NUVOTOR-835580 format. One record per residue (C-alpha): x, y, z; residue number from 1. Coordinates in steps of 0.2 Angstrom, whole numbers, plus 5000, padded with zeros to 4 digits. Each point is the difference from the previous one (the first is absolute). Layout:
% NUVOTOR-835580
[[X,Y,Z],NUM]
...
//
This chain:
% NUVOTOR-835580
[[5958,5248,5737],1]
[[4989,5011,4988],2]
[[4993,5017,5006],3]
[[4982,5000,5002],4]
[[4990,5009,4986],5]
[[4999,5018,5004],6]
[[4981,4999,5000],7]
[[4999,4988,5014],8]
[[5012,5009,5012],9]
[[4986,5008,5010],10]
[[4990,4984,5003],11]
[[5016,4991,5007],12]
[[5004,5016,5011],13]
[[4982,4999,5006],14]
[[5001,4980,5005],15]
[[5017,5004,5008],16]
[[4994,5013,5010],17]
[[4984,4991,5006],18]
[[5012,4985,5005],19]
[[5012,5010,5009],20]
[[4986,5009,5010],21]
[[4990,4984,5005],22]
[[5017,4994,5005],23]
[[5004,5014,5010],24]
[[4982,5000,5008],25]
[[5003,4982,5004],26]
[[5017,5007,5010],27]
[[4994,5016,5007],28]
[[4981,5000,5005],29]
[[4996,4992,5016],30]
[[4983,4996,4993],31]
[[4984,5007,4991],32]
[[4993,5016,5004],33]
[[4984,5000,5008],34]
[[4985,5005,4990],35]
[[4998,5019,5004],36]
[[5019,5000,4993],37]
[[4998,4990,4986],38]
[[5003,5013,4987],39]
[[5018,5001,5008],40]
[[5003,4982,4999],41]
[[5015,5002,4986],42]
[[5019,4998,5003],43]
[[5000,5018,4991],44]
[[4991,5008,5013],45]
[[5008,4996,5017],46]
[[5007,5018,5001],47]
[[4982,5006,5001],48]
[[4999,4994,5017],49]
[[5018,4997,5005],50]
[[5014,5012,5000],51]
[[5015,4998,4991],52]
[[5014,4995,5011],53]
[[5002,4992,5016],54]
[[4995,5013,5012],55]
[[4985,5007,4989],56]
[[4984,4997,5010],57]
[[4983,4998,4994],58]
[[4990,5011,5012],59]
[[5000,5016,4988],60]
[[4996,4990,4985],61]
[[4985,4992,5008],62]
[[4993,5017,5004],63]
[[5004,5007,4984],64]
[[4988,4987,4994],65]
[[4988,4999,5015],66]
[[4996,5018,5001],67]
[[4984,4996,5011],68]
[[5013,4995,5014],69]
[[5012,5015,4997],70]
[[4984,5011,5003],71]
[[4997,4991,5015],72]
[[5018,5002,5008],73]
[[5000,5018,4995],74]
[[4984,5004,5009],75]
[[5004,4989,5015],76]
[[4984,4990,4996],77]
[[4997,4981,5002],78]
[[5013,4986,5005],79]
[[5014,5004,4989],80]
[[5006,5015,5008],81]
[[5000,4992,5018],82]
[[5009,4984,4994],83]
[[5016,4997,4995],84]
[[5004,5007,4982],85]
[[5016,4994,4996],86]
[[4997,4983,4991],87]
[[4982,4998,4992],88]
[[5003,4981,4997],89]
[[5000,4998,5018],90]
[[4980,5000,5000],91]
[[4998,4998,4980],92]
[[5012,4986,4994],93]
[[4999,4995,4981],94]
[[5008,4986,4989],95]
[[4989,4988,5009],96]
[[4989,4995,4984],97]
[[4987,5009,4990],98]
[[4985,4995,5014],99]
[[5011,5004,5015],100]
[[4994,5013,5013],101]
[[5007,5018,4998],102]
[[4998,5004,5020],103]
[[5008,4990,5014],104]
[[4988,5002,5014],105]
[[5010,4998,5016],106]
[[4983,4996,5009],107]
[[4997,4986,4989],108]
[[4988,5009,4989],109]
[[4989,5016,4997],110]
[[4986,4996,5011],111]
[[5013,4998,5015],112]
[[5009,5016,4996],113]
[[5003,5012,5015],114]
[[4991,5016,4991],115]
[[5007,5010,5014],116]
[[5017,5000,4991],117]
[[4992,5012,4985],118]
[[4995,5013,5013],119]
[[4982,4995,4999],120]
[[4993,4990,5014],121]
[[4985,4991,4996],122]
[[4986,5002,5014],123]
[[4983,4994,5002],124]
[[4991,4995,4984],125]
[[5015,5004,4990],126]
[[5010,4985,5009],127]
[[4986,4988,4996],128]
[[5001,5004,4980],129]
[[5010,4987,4988],130]
[[5014,5009,4992],131]
[[4994,5002,4983],132]
[[4983,5007,5005],133]
[[5011,5016,5002],134]
[[5015,4997,4988],135]
[[4991,4999,4983],136]
[[5000,5012,4985],137]
[[4984,5009,5004],138]
[[5009,5007,5016],139]
[[5016,5005,4993],140]
[[4997,5019,5001],141]
[[5015,5005,5008],142]
[[5012,5012,4990],143]
[[5013,4984,4998],144]
[[4985,4990,4991],145]
[[5004,5008,4983],146]
[[5017,4995,5001],147]
[[4998,4981,5001],148]
[[5005,4992,4984],149]
[[4997,4983,5002],150]
[[4986,4992,4990],151]
[[4991,4992,5013],152]
[[4998,5015,5010],153]
[[4987,4991,5012],154]
[[5014,4989,5006],155]
[[5010,5017,5007],156]
[[4999,5002,5019],157]
[[5003,5019,4997],158]
[[4991,5015,4993],159]
[[4986,5002,5016],160]
[[4998,5015,5009],161]
[[4997,5003,5018],162]
[[4985,5012,4998],163]
[[4983,4991,5005],164]
[[4992,5008,4984],165]
[[5012,4990,4989],166]
[[4992,4983,5005],167]
[[4983,5005,5006],168]
[[4994,5014,4990],169]
[[4986,4991,4993],170]
[[4994,4997,5018],171]
[[5002,5017,5005],172]
[[4982,5007,5005],173]
[[5007,5016,5002],174]
[[5004,5002,4982],175]
[[5016,5009,5003],176]
[[4993,5013,5012],177]
[[5011,4995,5014],178]
[[5017,4994,4995],179]
[[5008,4995,5017],180]
[[4993,4984,5004],181]
[[5011,4997,5015],182]
[[4992,5013,5010],183]
[[4984,4991,5002],184]
[[5003,4982,4995],185]
[[5013,4987,5004],186]
[[5004,4983,4991],187]
[[4989,4989,5012],188]
[[4984,5005,4991],189]
[[4994,5014,4989],190]
[[4983,5001,5012],191]
[[5000,5006,5014],192]
[[5012,5015,4997],193]
[[5009,4998,5018],194]
[[5009,5017,4999],195]
[[4984,5010,4995],196]
[[4987,5007,5013],197]
[[4988,5012,4994],198]
[[5000,5007,5018],199]
[[5016,5007,4997],200]
[[4994,5011,4986],201]
[[4991,5016,4998],202]
[[4983,4992,5000],203]
[[5000,4986,5013],204]
[[4985,4987,4995],205]
[[4986,4999,5013],206]
[[4982,4993,4999],207]
[[4993,4997,4983],208]
[[5016,5006,4992],209]
[[5008,4985,5006],210]
[[4989,4989,4992],211]
[[5001,5009,4983],212]
[[5010,4992,4985],213]
[[5017,5011,4997],214]
[[4995,5001,4981],215]
[[4983,5009,5006],216]
[[5011,5014,5006],217]
[[5015,4999,4990],218]
[[4992,4997,4984],219]
[[4984,5009,5003],220]
[[4991,5008,4983],221]
[[5003,5018,5007],222]
[[5018,4999,4999],223]
[[5010,5003,4984],224]
[[5010,4984,4998],225]
[[5015,4998,4988],226]
[[5000,4986,4989],227]
[[5012,4985,4998],228]
[[5008,4994,4984],229]
[[4987,4987,5001],230]
[[4986,5014,5000],231]
[[4996,4996,5018],232]
[[4997,5013,5012],233]
[[5013,5002,5012],234]
[[4995,5003,5020],235]
[[5004,5015,5008],236]
[[5007,4999,5017],237]
[[5006,5017,5004],238]
[[4995,5014,5000],239]
[[4983,4993,5002],240]
[[4988,5014,5005],241]
[[4993,4995,5019],242]
[[4998,5018,5008],243]
[[4982,4998,5003],244]
[[4986,4987,4997],245]
[[4994,5009,4984],246]
[[5016,4995,4991],247]
[[4993,4983,4998],248]
[[4981,5000,5006],249]
[[4987,5010,4993],250]
[[4991,5013,5012],251]
[[4982,4995,5001],252]
[[4998,5016,5009],253]
[[5004,5011,4986],254]
[[5015,5008,5009],255]
[[4986,5008,5012],256]
[[5012,4994,5016],257]
[[5017,5003,4992],258]
[[5013,4988,4997],259]
[[5002,4995,5019],260]
[[4991,4983,4998],261]
[[5008,4993,5016],262]
[[4992,5012,5011],263]
[[4984,4989,4998],264]
[[5006,4984,4992],265]
[[5011,4986,5006],266]
[[5010,4988,4987],267]
[[4989,4985,5008],268]
[[4985,5005,4990],269]
[[4993,5015,4990],270]
[[4984,4998,5010],271]
[[5010,4999,5016],272]
[[4998,5018,5006],273]
[[5010,5006,5015],274]
[[4984,5009,5010],275]
[[5013,5010,5011],276]
[[5009,5007,4985],277]
[[4986,5002,4987],278]
[[4998,5019,4999],279]
[[4981,5004,4998],280]
[[5003,5018,4998],281]
[[5006,4997,4983],282]
[[4982,4992,4995],283]
[[4985,5010,4995],284]
[[4993,4999,5017],285]
[[5014,5006,5013],286]
[[4997,4992,5017],287]
[[4999,5014,5012],288]
[[4995,5002,5019],289]
[[4991,4984,5007],290]
[[5000,4992,4983],291]
[[5017,4997,5002],292]
[[4999,4988,5014],293]
[[4985,4990,4992],294]
[[5006,4982,4995],295]
[[5001,4996,4981],296]
[[4987,4987,5000],297]
[[4987,5012,5007],298]
[[5000,5010,4983],299]
[[5008,4986,4989],300]
[[4994,4983,4996],301]
[[5016,4989,5001],302]
[[4993,4987,4988],303]
[[4998,5015,4986],304]
[[5012,5013,5005],305]
[[5008,5000,4984],306]
[[4982,5002,4992],307]
[[4987,5015,5000],308]
[[5006,5011,5012],309]
[[4989,5008,5015],310]
[[4990,5014,4995],311]
[[5006,5015,5011],312]
[[4992,5017,4992],313]
[[4988,5002,5014],314]
[[5000,4997,5019],315]
[[4983,4992,4999],316]
[[5007,4986,4989],317]
[[5007,4993,5016],318]
[[4993,5010,5015],319]
[[4982,5002,5005],320]
[[4993,5017,5000],321]
[[4999,5004,5020],322]
[[4989,5015,4993],323]
[[4988,4991,4990],324]
[[5001,5012,4985],325]
[[4995,5015,5011],326]
[[5019,5008,4995],327]
[[4995,5010,4989],328]
[[5004,5019,4993],329]
[[4990,5009,4989],330]
[[4989,4984,4997],331]
[[5015,4989,4995],332]
[[5005,4986,5009],333]
[[5018,5000,5006],334]
[[5012,4986,5002],335]
[[5009,4998,5017],336]
[[5015,5005,4993],337]
[[4993,5016,4997],338]
[[5000,5005,5018],339]
[[5010,4987,5009],340]
[[5018,4994,4998],341]
[[5007,4981,5000],342]
[[5009,5003,5016],343]
[[4983,4999,5009],344]
[[4984,5005,5000],345]
[[5001,5014,5009],346]
[[5004,5015,4998],347]
[[4991,5004,4985],348]
[[5013,5007,4988],349]
[[4999,5008,4983],350]
[[5007,4987,4988],351]
[[5016,5001,4989],352]
[[4990,4999,4985],353]
[[4990,5015,5004],354]
[[5014,5010,5006],355]
[[5007,4999,4982],356]
[[4987,5013,4996],357]
[[5007,5011,5013],358]
[[5014,5014,4997],359]
[[5014,4986,5009],360]
[[4997,4983,4992],361]
[[5007,4986,5012],362]
[[5013,4993,4990],363]
[[5013,4986,5007],364]
[[5005,5000,5017],365]
[[4986,5013,5003],366]
[[4986,4988,4995],367]
[[5005,4989,5016],368]
[[5000,5015,5013],369]
[[4986,4999,5013],370]
[[4988,5015,4996],371]
[[5004,5006,5019],372]
[[5017,5003,4997],373]
[[4997,5013,4988],374]
[[4982,5006,5006],375]
[[5002,5000,5017],376]
[[4986,5004,5011],377]
[[4998,5017,5009],378]
[[5019,5006,4994],379]
[[5007,5015,5009],380]
[[4999,5015,4991],381]
[[4984,4997,4991],382]
[[4983,5008,5008],383]
[[4990,4986,5005],384]
[[4985,5008,4992],385]
[[5008,4997,4983],386]
[[5003,4982,5002],387]
[[4981,4996,5002],388]
[[4992,4988,5013],389]
[[5013,4985,4993],390]
[[5014,5012,5006],391]
[[5012,4993,4985],392]
[[5011,5011,4989],393]
[[4997,4995,4984],394]
[[5008,5014,4991],395]
[[5018,5001,5003],396]
[[5016,5008,4992],397]
[[5008,4988,4989],398]
[[5010,5009,4986],399]
[[5018,4995,5006],400]
[[5005,4983,5008],401]
[[5007,5011,5015],402]
[[4982,5005,5004],403]
[[4999,4983,5009],404]
[[5018,4992,4999],405]
[[5018,5006,5008],406]
[[5014,5003,4990],407]
[[5009,4982,5003],408]
[[5017,5006,4992],409]
[[5003,5016,5011],410]
[[4999,5014,4987],411]
[[5014,4990,4990],412]
[[4991,5004,4982],413]
[[4993,5017,5005],414]
[[5012,5008,4987],415]
[[4996,4988,4986],416]
[[4990,5003,4986],417]
[[4985,4993,5008],418]
[[5004,5008,5017],419]
[[4999,4983,5008],420]
[[4981,4997,4995],421]
[[4996,4981,5005],422]
[[4992,4997,4982],423]
[[5016,5003,4991],424]
[[5007,4983,5007],425]
[[4985,4991,5008],426]
[[4983,4995,4994],427]
[[4984,4998,5009],428]
[[5000,4982,4997],429]
[[5013,4997,5013],430]
[[5015,5011,5008],431]
[[5012,4985,4995],432]
[[5007,4998,4987],433]
[[5004,5016,4995],434]
[[4997,5006,4982],435]
[[5016,5007,4998],436]
[[5007,4990,4985],437]
[[5017,4998,4993],438]
[[4995,5011,4986],439]
[[4996,5014,5012],440]
[[5017,4997,5009],441]
[[5008,5002,4983],442]
[[4998,5020,5003],443]
[[5010,4999,5016],444]
[[5019,5000,5002],445]
[[4999,4982,5001],446]
[[4990,4991,4985],447]
[[4994,4981,5003],448]
[[5008,4990,4987],449]
[[5004,4981,4999],450]
[[4998,4990,5016],451]
[[4997,5017,5009],452]
[[4984,5001,4991],453]
[[4995,4984,5009],454]
[[5005,5003,5018],455]
[[4987,5004,5012],456]
[[5001,5018,5006],457]
[[5000,4995,5018],458]
[[5018,4991,4996],459]
[[5008,5019,4998],460]
[[4987,5011,5007],461]
[[4994,4990,5014],462]
[[5004,4998,5018],463]
[[5006,4981,4998],464]
[[5014,5004,4989],465]
[[5009,4983,5001],466]
[[5019,5002,4996],467]
[[4999,5019,4999],468]
[[5002,5015,5012],469]
[[4986,5003,5013],470]
[[4989,5015,4996],471]
[[4995,5013,5012],472]
[[4987,4999,5012],473]
[[4981,5003,4997],474]
[[5002,5019,5008],475]
[[5008,5004,4983],476]
[[4992,4987,4988],477]
[[4981,5001,5007],478]
[[4989,4985,5006],479]
[[5003,4991,4985],480]
[[5020,4999,5003],481]
[[5004,5001,4982],482]
[[5014,5011,4993],483]
[[4995,5008,4985],484]
[[5016,5010,4997],485]
[[5015,4988,4998],486]
[[5017,5007,4995],487]
[[5006,4983,4994],488]
[[5002,5000,4982],489]
[[5017,4991,4996],490]
[[5000,4982,5000],491]
[[5014,4999,5014],492]
[[4988,5009,5011],493]
[[4990,4984,5002],494]
[[5010,4987,4993],495]
[[5017,4992,5006],496]
[[5013,5002,4987],497]
[[5006,4983,4996],498]
[[5015,5007,4990],499]
[[5007,5011,5016],500]
[[4998,5017,4990],501]
[[5012,4995,4987],502]
[[4990,5005,4986],503]
[[4993,5014,5009],504]
[[5005,5019,4994],505]
[[5013,5000,5014],506]
[[5006,4981,4997],507]
[[5015,4992,4992],508]
[[4989,4996,4984],509]
[[4987,5015,5000],510]
[[4986,4999,4988],511]
[[4989,5015,4996],512]
[[4983,4992,5004],513]
[[5007,4990,5015],514]
[[4989,4985,5000],515]
[[4989,5003,4986],516]
[[5016,4997,4988],517]
[[4999,4982,5003],518]
[[4983,4997,5009],519]
[[4981,5004,4995],520]
[[4986,5004,5011],521]
[[4991,4982,4997],522]
[[5012,4990,5008],523]
[[5017,5000,5007],524]
[[5005,4984,4991],525]
[[5004,4997,4987],526]
[[5010,5014,4996],527]
[[4998,5011,4984],528]
[[5019,4998,4996],529]
[[5002,4994,4983],530]
[[5016,4998,4989],531]
[[4998,5018,4994],532]
[[4999,5009,5018],533]
[[5014,4987,5005],534]
[[5013,5010,4988],535]
[[4997,5014,5014],536]
[[5009,4991,5013],537]
[[5018,4994,5000],538]
[[4998,4985,4992],539]
[[4990,5000,4982],540]
[[4993,4983,4997],541]
[[5005,4994,4982],542]
[[5000,4985,4991],543]
[[4995,4984,5010],544]
[[4999,5010,5016],545]
[[4984,5007,4993],546]
[[4991,4983,5001],547]
[[5006,4998,5019],548]
[[4986,5003,5013],549]
[[5004,5012,5013],550]
[[5001,4988,5013],551]
[[5013,4992,4991],552]
[[5013,5013,5005],553]
[[4990,5009,5013],554]
[[4996,4984,5011],555]
[[4993,5013,5013],556]
[[4986,5003,4989],557]
[[4994,4982,5001],558]
[[4996,4999,5019],559]
[[4983,5000,5005],560]
[[4989,5018,5000],561]
[[4999,5006,5017],562]
[[4982,5002,5008],563]
[[5002,5019,5002],564]
[[5012,5013,4996],565]
[[4993,5014,5010],566]
[[5012,5009,5011],567]
[[4997,4993,5017],568]
[[4999,4982,4994],569]
[[5018,4997,5006],570]
[[4997,4982,5002],571]
[[4997,4999,4980],572]
[[5015,5010,4996],573]
[[5009,4995,4984],574]
[[5016,5005,4990],575]
[[5002,4999,4980],576]
[[5017,5009,5000],577]
[[5002,4995,4982],578]
[[5020,5002,5000],579]
[[5009,4989,4987],580]
[[5017,4999,4991],581]
[[5002,5002,4983],582]
[[5014,4988,4996],583]
[[4995,4983,4992],584]
[[5009,4990,5014],585]
[[4989,5008,5013],586]
[[4984,4990,4994],587]
[[5008,4986,4988],588]
[[5012,4986,5004],589]
[[5017,5000,4990],590]
[[5001,4984,4990],591]
[[5018,5003,4996],592]
[[5008,5001,5016],593]
[[5016,5011,5001],594]
[[5005,4995,4983],595]
[[4997,5019,4993],596]
[[5005,5009,5017],597]
[[5016,5006,4993],598]
[[4992,5009,4984],599]
[[5001,5020,5001],600]
[[4980,5001,5004],601]
[[5003,4987,5014],602]
[[4989,4987,4991],603]
[[4984,5011,4998],604]
[[4987,4990,4993],605]
[[4994,5013,4987],606]
[[5018,4999,4992],607]
[[4995,4985,4991],608]
[[4980,4998,5003],609]
[[4985,5011,4996],610]
[[4985,5003,5010],611]
[[4989,4992,4987],612]
[[5006,4983,5006],613]
[[5015,4991,5007],614]
[[5002,4989,4985],615]
[[5007,5003,4988],616]
[[5013,5013,5006],617]
[[4995,5012,4989],618]
[[5014,5012,5004],619]
[[5015,4987,4998],620]
[[5011,5001,4985],621]
[[5012,4985,5000],622]
[[5011,5008,4986],623]
[[4999,5018,5010],624]
[[5000,4994,5019],625]
[[5010,4984,5001],626]
[[5018,4996,4997],627]
[[4994,4986,4987],628]
[[4991,5009,4985],629]
[[4989,4985,4992],630]
[[5006,4998,4981],631]
[[4996,4986,4988],632]
[[4993,4984,5007],633]
[[5001,5007,5017],634]
[[4987,5013,4996],635]
[[4987,4985,4998],636]
[[5005,4991,5014],637]
[[4986,4998,5015],638]
[[5006,5010,5016],639]
[[4999,4984,5010],640]
[[5013,4992,4988],641]
[[5014,5011,5009],642]
[[4991,5005,5016],643]
[[4993,4985,5010],644]
[[4995,4999,5018],645]
[[5012,4996,5012],646]
[[5002,5000,5020],647]
[[5006,5017,5007],648]
[[5009,4992,5015],649]
[[4983,5000,5009],650]
[[4983,4992,4998],651]
[[4996,5012,4987],652]
[[5003,4996,4982],653]
[[5005,5014,4988],654]
[[5001,5001,4982],655]
[[5018,5004,4997],656]
[[5003,5016,4989],657]
[[5017,5005,5006],658]
[[5014,4996,5001],659]
[[5000,4989,4985],660]
[[5015,4993,4988],661]
[[5002,5010,4984],662]
[[5012,4988,4991],663]
[[4993,4989,4986],664]
[[5009,4985,5008],665]
[[4991,5004,5016],666]
[[4983,4992,4993],667]
[[5006,4991,4984],668]
[[5016,4991,5005],669]
[[4991,4984,5002],670]
[[4991,5001,4982],671]
[[5015,5006,4992],672]
[[5010,4984,5005],673]
[[4987,4988,4996],674]
[[4999,5008,4983],675]
[[5020,4998,4998],676]
[[5000,4981,5006],677]
[[4985,4997,4988],678]
[[5011,5007,4986],679]
[[5016,4991,5003],680]
[[4988,4983,5002],681]
[[4992,5003,4982],682]
[[5015,5006,4991],683]
[[5000,5013,4984],684]
[[4990,4989,4989],685]
[[4982,5008,4996],686]
[[4992,4984,4995],687]
[[5003,4993,5018],688]
[[4982,4996,5007],689]
[[4996,5008,5018],690]
[[5001,4989,5015],691]
[[4984,4989,5001],692]
[[4986,5009,5010],693]
[[5010,5018,5000],694]
[[5011,4994,5016],695]
[[4985,4996,5009],696]
//
């Protein structure tokens, strides 16, 4: 037979190879691959999925291609980490034809699939949705979604995220201001929010407030609202100012009556005024004497009460002149108020307005005192002939408060700079409240700062000191029963020490500033301890520990705050020892069991791991710290190829690090035998074709 022409040899060789490949496929392949695997439907690519050898599995090769499934298994998410992972073909058969489905549904189809198997039970309206209403490309927002390699991503059942916003972002009326949907809503319906009750908030809705739309308060024009990526304003839910009515409402009185609108008005209606609570004394016409007992409608027309006000400049506006214009002084007619008081027509009196022209103007509470209290009739010690026929003392001593008032503090302040003068702490508008301010208190031994500046004086100085030791009796404090010279300046003089003296100067962990080292005067919680301050304790916060909230280690700090921390509030006593071990295993579970217990450090975590993160083991060097240095191809292997999870004799599954075999044949004996057998079968000829399908 004549040899083939040299130029035709490659053509003949290609034809022979194609013939052998088709013949091998007919002998080896169990059938055509499904459409998603169509690019692998070649006898030359069998080893892409099938391992070489009888004991080679497909699991690792499947995961190497389907990285989204590998991600789910690694993150314990979805169905795959919960179901058997030994054989992917149990649920994903192939070689059934080009159009054969790649998923075998045990229940008969996707609509009958038990979604609880994925770890995400379908409740409420979720249970009524069709599968593809959720499982579609637009909602594939999980970290696993970019790992999906298939062309038709909409056919994939993975890639979804459990966060409500990943699916319902367009329907989020809160526009990202509130993240945890489950705190208020459940899957049954978006409205109403069954877990939210405005009555449990800082501002329960009553009266007209209950009828106002949410946006009117939470998207008010007066708020400085942030904008979402679309440029729409984001509602503000907290902190939302609500301390007084003027936070939201315009004051039609221009601030004349202060900010306490609720003293007069109710939430049912702005015009619904509580007559019992209305303080007419804040208006331009205080109601005094008998005027205070007059019904509102006797002066105000209820139909026009919010319009033109009733004139009140002169008594004659409402009252007839009983003197018929005869009451005059030097030819000038006087109004009734010039000679009479509002408590009654009798006795005649000198008015407060005219008293202002005297050497002692009547201010504050003095303006409400009856004339005869100061101007007594026929007082002792004054000759009657000096008082005139009326017998009323009009010129009395007034230079000091004590000319009329006794010292209610029993001389406690006689050695002060004011020598106990009443006007140093009180004003004539009223004995209470005292005018002694936190600014004035700053000049004493105990400046009022933080929360102390907001505490009423009586809490410390008054007779009803709830939770504090009792004060001395009235014989030492005076009729006011107020202790003005207290010796209590240290925190623990009034408050219980939840640390039981541990951080005091004589404690186990003394701090120079005691309580103020970790707390400020605004509130006991949260503590002012930060990462920098924590370095002064026995356990500095480093690496990932810096991001852990305090309650993550000090669980006692997560307990609800007590109602009172004062000394005698024994029923409210609480303890915060803040004593912690510094070993890793005192807080973290050991995932290695006792594998490293025989090391010199006893298997201490810090021998291999750093505080920046558990993975990777930054301090472990395989060449330095193990009996098997990694060289050559071993250095490129993934750890899991040698260190695989196994049952540890108990229910716990551990990744085995030691002991492991070190001899080559311990790991490579099977593959070496396969290569030898193949060599014997093929022989020494170099032109021998490989076995069809690569030995698949």
